[in-house]
BAFI-47762 format. One record per atom (N, C-alpha, C): atom name; x, y, z; residue number from 1; residue in three letters. Coordinates in Angstrom, 2 decimals. Each point is the difference from the previous one (the first is absolute). Example, Ala and Ser with C-alpha at 12.3 -4.5 7.8 and 13.67 -1.06 7.14 Angstrom:
<rs>
a, xx, yy, zz, k, r
N, 13.19, -5.69, 7.80, 1, ala
CA, -0.89, 1.19, 0.00, 1, ala
C, 0.90, 1.20, 0.00, 1, ala
N, -0.35, 1.05, -0.72, 2, ser
CA, 0.82, 1.19, 0.06, 2, ser
C, -0.77, 1.09, 0.73, 2, ser
</rs>
This chain:
<rs>
a, xx, yy, zz, k, r
N, -14.17, 5.91, 7.82, 1, unk
CA, 0.13, -0.72, -1.26, 1, unk
C, 0.80, 0.86, -0.98, 1, unk
N, 0.70, -0.66, -0.88, 2, unk
CA, 0.78, 0.73, -0.99, 2, unk
C, 0.42, -0.91, -1.14, 2, unk
N, 0.69, 0.59, -0.95, 3, unk
CA, 0.48, -0.73, -1.16, 3, unk
C, 1.37, 0.58, -0.35, 3, unk
N, 0.93, -0.88, -0.40, 4, unk
CA, 1.30, 0.50, -0.44, 4, unk
C, 0.45, -0.75, -1.24, 4, unk
N, 0.71, 0.74, -0.83, 5, unk
CA, 0.59, -0.53, -1.21, 5, unk
C, 1.50, -0.03, 0.22, 5, unk
N, 0.60, -1.15, -0.26, 6, unk
CA, 1.41, -0.19, 0.29, 6, unk
C, 0.70, -0.59, -1.21, 6, unk
N, 1.25, 0.37, -0.21, 7, unk
CA, 0.77, -0.55, -1.11, 7, unk
C, 1.42, -0.32, 0.41, 7, unk
N, 0.53, -1.08, -0.54, 8, unk
CA, 1.36, -0.45, 0.28, 8, unk
C, 0.64, -0.39, -1.33, 8, unk
N, 1.20, 0.49, -0.25, 9, unk
CA, 0.76, -0.38, -1.20, 9, unk
C, 1.06, -1.00, 0.45, 9, unk
N, -0.04, -1.22, -0.55, 10, unk
CA, 0.91, -1.08, 0.43, 10, unk
C, 0.94, -0.34, -1.15, 10, unk
N, 1.30, 0.17, 0.25, 11, unk
CA, 1.02, -0.38, -0.98, 11, unk
C, 0.25, -1.50, 0.10, 11, unk
N, 0.34, -0.67, -1.09, 12, unk
CA, 0.29, -1.44, 0.06, 12, unk
C, 1.32, -0.25, 0.72, 12, unk
N, 0.14, -1.17, 0.61, 13, unk
CA, 1.28, -0.35, 0.64, 13, unk
C, 1.13, -0.03, -1.02, 13, unk
N, 1.19, 0.33, 0.44, 14, unk
CA, 1.17, 0.03, -0.88, 14, unk
C, 0.33, -1.41, -0.49, 14, unk
N, 0.27, -0.13, -1.29, 15, unk
CA, 0.42, -1.26, -0.58, 15, unk
C, -1.11, -1.00, -0.28, 15, unk
N, -1.25, 0.39, 0.16, 16, unk
CA, -1.10, -0.95, -0.22, 16, unk
C, -0.29, -0.18, -1.49, 16, unk
N, 0.29, 1.04, -0.81, 17, unk
CA, -0.29, -0.08, -1.44, 17, unk
C, 0.80, 1.08, -0.72, 17, unk
N, 0.17, -0.19, -1.31, 18, unk
CA, 0.63, 1.03, -0.83, 18, unk
C, -0.98, 1.12, -0.33, 18, unk
N, -1.28, -0.26, 0.15, 19, unk
CA, -1.06, 0.95, -0.33, 19, unk
C, -0.42, 0.74, 1.28, 19, unk
N, 0.03, 1.34, -0.02, 20, unk
CA, -0.43, 0.81, 1.15, 20, unk
C, -1.52, -0.03, 0.06, 20, unk
N, -0.56, -0.63, 1.03, 21, unk
CA, -1.43, -0.23, 0.09, 21, unk
C, -0.52, 0.37, 1.40, 21, unk
N, -0.17, 1.31, 0.29, 22, unk
CA, -0.51, 0.41, 1.30, 22, unk
C, -1.52, -0.13, 0.06, 22, unk
N, -0.57, 0.37, 1.14, 23, unk
CA, -1.45, -0.01, 0.16, 23, unk
C, -0.42, 1.24, 0.79, 23, unk
N, -1.12, 0.59, -0.41, 24, unk
CA, -0.63, 1.08, 0.75, 24, unk
C, -1.19, -0.64, 0.71, 24, unk
N, 0.10, -0.13, 1.31, 25, unk
CA, -1.04, -0.66, 0.79, 25, unk
C, -0.85, 1.09, 0.65, 25, unk
N, -1.28, 0.09, -0.37, 26, unk
CA, -0.90, 1.03, 0.51, 26, unk
C, -1.14, -0.63, 0.78, 26, unk
N, -0.47, 0.67, 1.03, 27, unk
CA, -1.08, -0.53, 0.81, 27, unk
C, -1.01, 1.06, 0.39, 27, unk
N, -1.25, -0.40, 0.08, 28, unk
CA, -1.08, 0.83, 0.50, 28, unk
C, -0.54, -0.70, 1.24, 28, unk
N, 0.21, 0.60, 1.16, 29, unk
CA, -0.38, -0.63, 1.27, 29, unk
C, -1.03, 0.85, 0.74, 29, unk
N, -0.92, -0.67, 0.64, 30, unk
CA, -0.97, 0.63, 0.90, 30, unk
C, 0.45, -0.29, 1.42, 30, unk
N, -0.13, 0.98, 0.89, 31, unk
CA, 0.45, -0.20, 1.38, 31, unk
C, -0.95, 0.64, 0.98, 31, unk
N, 0.12, -0.41, 1.24, 32, unk
CA, -0.76, 0.57, 1.10, 32, unk
C, 0.93, 0.31, 1.16, 32, unk
N, -0.35, 1.02, 0.76, 33, unk
CA, 0.78, 0.38, 1.17, 33, unk
C, -0.86, -0.14, 1.23, 33, unk
N, 0.63, -0.45, 1.09, 34, unk
CA, -0.69, -0.12, 1.26, 34, unk
C, -0.03, 1.32, 0.75, 34, unk
N, -0.60, 0.02, 1.18, 35, unk
CA, -0.02, 1.22, 0.80, 35, unk
C, 1.39, 0.28, 0.59, 35, unk
N, 0.22, 1.24, 0.38, 36, unk
CA, 1.25, 0.38, 0.66, 36, unk
C, -0.09, -0.46, 1.46, 36, unk
N, 0.98, -0.78, 0.45, 37, unk
CA, 0.02, -0.53, 1.36, 37, unk
C, 0.93, 0.84, 0.86, 37, unk
N, -0.48, 0.42, 1.15, 38, unk
CA, 0.76, 0.77, 0.98, 38, unk
C, 0.56, 1.30, -0.58, 38, unk
N, -0.55, 0.46, -1.11, 39, unk
CA, 0.50, 1.21, -0.65, 39, unk
C, 1.37, -0.16, -0.62, 39, unk
N, 0.48, -1.27, -0.13, 40, unk
CA, 1.37, -0.24, -0.44, 40, unk
C, 0.14, -0.79, -1.29, 40, unk
N, -0.84, -1.01, -0.23, 41, unk
CA, 0.19, -0.84, -1.18, 41, unk
C, -1.31, -0.62, -0.46, 41, unk
N, 0.04, -0.52, -1.21, 42, unk
CA, -1.11, -0.77, -0.56, 42, unk
C, 0.55, -1.01, -0.99, 42, unk
N, -0.78, -1.02, -0.27, 43, unk
CA, 0.38, -1.02, -0.97, 43, unk
C, -0.85, 0.16, -1.26, 43, unk
N, 0.53, -0.49, -1.10, 44, unk
CA, -0.71, 0.08, -1.27, 44, unk
C, 0.40, -1.20, -0.84, 44, unk
N, -0.75, -0.26, -1.04, 45, unk
CA, 0.33, -1.10, -0.89, 45, unk
C, -0.96, -0.07, -1.16, 45, unk
N, 0.39, -0.77, -1.01, 46, unk
CA, -0.84, -0.15, -1.17, 46, unk
C, 0.65, -0.84, -1.06, 46, unk
N, -0.62, -0.04, -1.15, 47, unk
CA, 0.53, -0.79, -1.10, 47, unk
C, -0.74, 0.30, -1.29, 47, unk
N, 0.48, -0.61, -1.07, 48, unk
CA, -0.64, 0.24, -1.29, 48, unk
C, 0.66, -0.74, -1.13, 48, unk
N, -0.22, 0.50, -1.20, 49, unk
CA, 0.48, -0.64, -1.23, 49, unk
C, 1.27, 0.67, -0.49, 49, unk
N, 0.90, -0.81, -0.56, 50, unk
CA, 1.26, 0.47, -0.56, 50, unk
C, 0.09, -0.44, -1.46, 50, unk
N, 0.59, 0.85, -0.84, 51, unk
CA, 0.23, -0.32, -1.41, 51, unk
C, 1.46, 0.27, -0.30, 51, unk
N, 0.69, -1.01, -0.51, 52, unk
CA, 1.38, 0.17, -0.43, 52, unk
C, 0.06, 0.21, -1.50, 52, unk
N, 0.81, 0.96, -0.42, 53, unk
CA, 0.13, 0.33, -1.42, 53, unk
C, 1.48, -0.10, -0.38, 53, unk
N, 0.30, -0.77, -1.02, 54, unk
CA, 1.37, -0.12, -0.50, 54, unk
C, 0.20, 1.03, -1.11, 54, unk
N, 0.74, 1.09, 0.23, 55, unk
CA, 0.17, 1.03, -1.02, 55, unk
C, 0.92, -0.42, -1.15, 55, unk
N, 0.82, -1.03, 0.19, 56, unk
CA, 0.94, -0.44, -1.03, 56, unk
C, -0.10, -1.52, -0.17, 56, unk
N, -1.18, -0.53, -0.37, 57, unk
CA, -0.17, -1.46, -0.04, 57, unk
C, 0.71, -0.64, -1.19, 57, unk
N, 0.33, -1.28, 0.16, 58, unk
CA, 0.48, -0.79, -1.13, 58, unk
C, -1.17, -0.86, -0.48, 58, unk
N, 0.24, -0.98, -0.85, 59, unk
CA, -1.09, -0.79, -0.56, 59, unk
C, -0.49, -1.10, 0.94, 59, unk
N, 0.58, -0.12, 1.19, 60, unk
CA, -0.45, -1.01, 0.97, 60, unk
C, -0.78, 0.67, 1.13, 60, unk
N, -0.91, -0.74, 0.60, 61, unk
CA, -0.74, 0.49, 1.16, 61, unk
C, -1.04, 1.05, -0.34, 61, unk
N, -0.73, 0.40, 1.05, 62, unk
CA, -1.07, 0.98, -0.15, 62, unk
C, 0.53, 1.42, 0.19, 62, unk
N, -0.61, 0.95, -0.67, 63, unk
CA, 0.35, 1.41, 0.17, 63, unk
C, -0.63, 0.54, 1.28, 63, unk
N, -1.23, -0.46, 0.33, 64, unk
CA, -0.71, 0.42, 1.21, 64, unk
C, -0.18, -1.20, 0.92, 64, unk
N, 0.15, 0.22, 1.29, 65, unk
CA, -0.20, -1.06, 1.00, 65, unk
C, -0.86, 0.58, 1.12, 65, unk
N, -1.06, -0.68, 0.38, 66, unk
CA, -0.88, 0.45, 1.07, 66, unk
C, 0.28, -0.79, 1.28, 66, unk
N, 0.00, 0.69, 1.13, 67, unk
CA, 0.21, -0.63, 1.30, 67, unk
C, -0.67, 0.84, 1.07, 67, unk
N, 0.24, -0.31, 1.24, 68, unk
CA, -0.57, 0.74, 1.12, 68, unk
C, 1.06, 0.37, 1.01, 68, unk
N, -0.37, 0.85, 0.93, 69, unk
CA, 0.94, 0.42, 1.03, 69, unk
C, -0.73, 0.69, 1.14, 69, unk
N, 0.74, 0.30, 1.05, 70, unk
CA, -0.61, 0.66, 1.13, 70, unk
C, 1.04, 0.49, 1.00, 70, unk
N, -0.48, 0.64, 1.07, 71, unk
CA, 0.89, 0.56, 1.00, 71, unk
C, -0.74, 0.15, 1.34, 71, unk
N, 0.80, 0.08, 1.06, 72, unk
CA, -0.50, 0.33, 1.34, 72, unk
C, 1.06, 0.86, 0.64, 72, unk
N, -0.42, 1.01, 0.75, 73, unk
CA, 0.98, 0.91, 0.54, 73, unk
C, -0.47, 0.69, 1.27, 73, unk
N, 0.91, 0.78, 0.57, 74, unk
CA, -0.28, 0.80, 1.19, 74, unk
C, 0.45, 1.43, -0.28, 74, unk
N, -0.79, 0.92, 0.49, 75, unk
CA, 0.28, 1.42, -0.17, 75, unk
C, 0.16, 0.62, 1.39, 75, unk
N, 1.13, 0.64, 0.24, 76, unk
CA, 0.31, 0.59, 1.30, 76, unk
C, -0.07, 1.52, -0.13, 76, unk
N, -0.96, 0.61, 0.71, 77, unk
CA, -0.24, 1.43, -0.11, 77, unk
C, 1.02, 0.77, 0.84, 77, unk
N, 0.67, 0.98, -0.63, 78, unk
CA, 1.02, 0.79, 0.70, 78, unk
C, -0.39, 1.48, 0.09, 78, unk
N, -0.96, 0.44, -0.79, 79, unk
CA, -0.50, 1.37, 0.00, 79, unk
C, -1.41, -0.03, -0.59, 79, unk
N, -0.79, 1.07, 0.16, 80, unk
CA, -1.36, -0.03, -0.55, 80, unk
C, -0.06, -0.27, -1.50, 80, unk
N, 1.03, 0.36, -0.75, 81, unk
CA, -0.01, -0.18, -1.45, 81, unk
C, 1.07, -0.95, -0.51, 81, unk
N, 0.68, -0.76, 0.87, 82, unk
CA, 1.09, -0.85, -0.46, 82, unk
C, 0.03, -1.31, 0.78, 82, unk
N, 0.37, -1.07, -0.71, 83, unk
CA, 0.15, -1.30, 0.63, 83, unk
C, 1.11, -0.79, -0.69, 83, unk
N, 0.54, -0.96, 0.70, 84, unk
CA, 0.96, -0.94, -0.57, 84, unk
C, -0.74, -1.30, -0.26, 84, unk
N, 0.37, -0.70, -1.06, 85, unk
CA, -0.67, -1.26, -0.35, 85, unk
C, 1.02, -1.13, -0.14, 85, unk
N, -0.47, -1.20, 0.31, 86, unk
CA, 0.77, -1.22, -0.20, 86, unk
C, -0.97, -1.03, -0.57, 86, unk
N, 0.38, -0.65, -1.10, 87, unk
CA, -0.94, -0.83, -0.73, 87, unk
C, 0.64, -1.29, -0.50, 87, unk
N, -0.75, -1.10, 0.10, 88, unk
CA, 0.38, -1.29, -0.56, 88, unk
C, -1.01, -0.36, -1.08, 88, unk
N, 0.48, -0.51, -1.12, 89, unk
CA, -0.91, -0.35, -1.09, 89, unk
C, 0.62, -1.00, -0.94, 89, unk
N, -0.64, -0.16, -1.12, 90, unk
CA, 0.51, -0.89, -1.02, 90, unk
C, -0.91, -0.04, -1.20, 90, unk
N, 0.52, -0.54, -1.10, 91, unk
CA, -0.78, -0.11, -1.22, 91, unk
C, 0.46, -1.20, -0.81, 91, unk
N, -0.85, -0.42, -0.91, 92, unk
CA, 0.30, -1.10, -0.89, 92, unk
C, 0.90, 0.45, -1.15, 92, unk
N, 0.44, -0.93, -0.84, 93, unk
CA, 0.91, 0.35, -1.09, 93, unk
C, -0.70, 0.82, -1.09, 93, unk
N, 0.72, 0.98, -0.52, 94, unk
CA, -0.53, 0.81, -1.09, 94, unk
C, 0.67, -0.29, -1.32, 94, unk
N, 1.06, -0.80, 0.01, 95, unk
CA, 0.72, -0.32, -1.23, 95, unk
C, -0.58, -1.26, -0.61, 95, unk
N, -0.12, -0.03, -1.32, 96, unk
CA, -0.59, -1.14, -0.70, 96, unk
C, 0.89, -1.22, -0.08, 96, unk
N, 1.30, 0.11, 0.33, 97, unk
CA, 0.93, -1.13, -0.08, 97, unk
C, 0.65, -0.35, 1.34, 97, unk
N, 0.23, 0.98, 0.83, 98, unk
CA, 0.72, -0.21, 1.26, 98, unk
C, -0.89, 0.38, 1.18, 98, unk
N, 0.43, -0.35, 1.18, 99, unk
CA, -0.72, 0.41, 1.21, 99, unk
C, 0.92, 0.73, 0.97, 99, unk
N, 1.08, 0.63, -0.51, 100, unk
CA, 0.93, 0.69, 0.88, 100, unk
C, -0.55, 1.32, 0.54, 100, unk
N, -1.14, 0.45, -0.50, 101, unk
CA, -0.61, 1.22, 0.51, 101, unk
C, -1.10, -0.28, 1.02, 101, unk
N, -0.26, -1.26, 0.31, 102, unk
CA, -1.02, -0.37, 0.97, 102, unk
C, 0.63, -0.12, 1.39, 102, unk
N, -0.83, 0.15, 1.02, 103, unk
CA, 0.49, -0.23, 1.34, 103, unk
C, -0.38, 1.10, 0.96, 103, unk
N, 0.68, 0.00, 1.13, 104, unk
CA, -0.30, 0.91, 1.09, 104, unk
C, 0.63, 1.37, -0.23, 104, unk
N, -0.58, 0.99, 0.64, 105, unk
CA, 0.56, 1.35, -0.01, 105, unk
C, -0.10, 0.59, 1.40, 105, unk
N, 0.97, 0.81, 0.33, 106, unk
CA, 0.03, 0.72, 1.27, 106, unk
C, 0.23, 1.46, -0.34, 106, unk
N, -0.88, 0.87, 0.47, 107, unk
CA, 0.13, 1.42, -0.29, 107, unk
C, -0.17, 0.82, 1.26, 107, unk
N, 0.68, 1.10, 0.05, 108, unk
CA, -0.14, 0.95, 1.09, 108, unk
C, 0.06, 1.40, -0.57, 108, unk
N, -0.59, 0.94, 0.70, 109, unk
CA, 0.01, 1.37, -0.49, 109, unk
C, -0.78, 0.91, 0.91, 109, unk
N, -0.43, 1.11, -0.56, 110, unk
CA, -0.81, 0.92, 0.78, 110, unk
C, -1.15, 0.51, -0.86, 110, unk
N, -1.04, 0.46, 0.67, 111, unk
CA, -1.20, 0.50, -0.65, 111, unk
C, -0.23, 1.41, 0.52, 111, unk
N, -0.30, 0.91, -0.93, 112, unk
CA, -0.37, 1.37, 0.37, 112, unk
C, -1.43, 0.22, -0.49, 112, unk
N, -0.88, 0.39, 0.92, 113, unk
CA, -1.40, 0.23, -0.33, 113, unk
C, -0.20, 1.47, -0.33, 113, unk
N, -0.65, 0.27, -1.13, 114, unk
CA, -0.30, 1.35, -0.42, 114, unk
C, -1.46, 0.31, 0.26, 114, unk
N, -0.36, 1.25, 0.04, 115, unk
CA, -1.40, 0.38, 0.20, 115, unk
C, -0.28, 0.33, 1.44, 115, unk
N, -1.28, 0.16, 0.32, 116, unk
CA, -0.44, 0.36, 1.35, 116, unk
C, -0.16, -1.25, 0.83, 116, unk
N, 0.96, -0.32, 0.87, 117, unk
CA, -0.04, -1.24, 0.77, 117, unk
C, -0.96, 0.07, 1.17, 117, unk
N, -0.45, 1.20, 0.40, 118, unk
CA, -0.92, 0.13, 1.13, 118, unk
C, -1.45, -0.02, -0.43, 118, unk
N, -0.29, 0.15, -1.29, 119, unk
CA, -1.38, -0.02, -0.49, 119, unk
C, -0.59, -1.39, 0.09, 119, unk
N, -1.24, -0.10, 0.36, 120, unk
CA, -0.69, -1.28, 0.10, 120, unk
C, -1.12, -0.05, -1.01, 120, unk
</rs>
């Protein structure tokens, strides 16, 4: 089990308005990881609440927007302290006027574990 805090800064599409109106989309997600299979990989997933904040709002729409989101992924172990990850997810809109920040996400990367990995 775990928890992660995530943030995304979304710029508005070009030509949509004369007013620059981005959104900071932040999420607090809870997740769980499965067991390591064959000493090679494991799956994980979770979800939670997202809050969109417009740092430069105009007089229309809401400054804060609440939505939800989640993810599911696979972690491939390559060393005792390192793994590669591939993840599919998505979240609802965080902007009070538009929904161009909502939708699917695909992420990949690596994880490095710190501390004593052999301790139980």
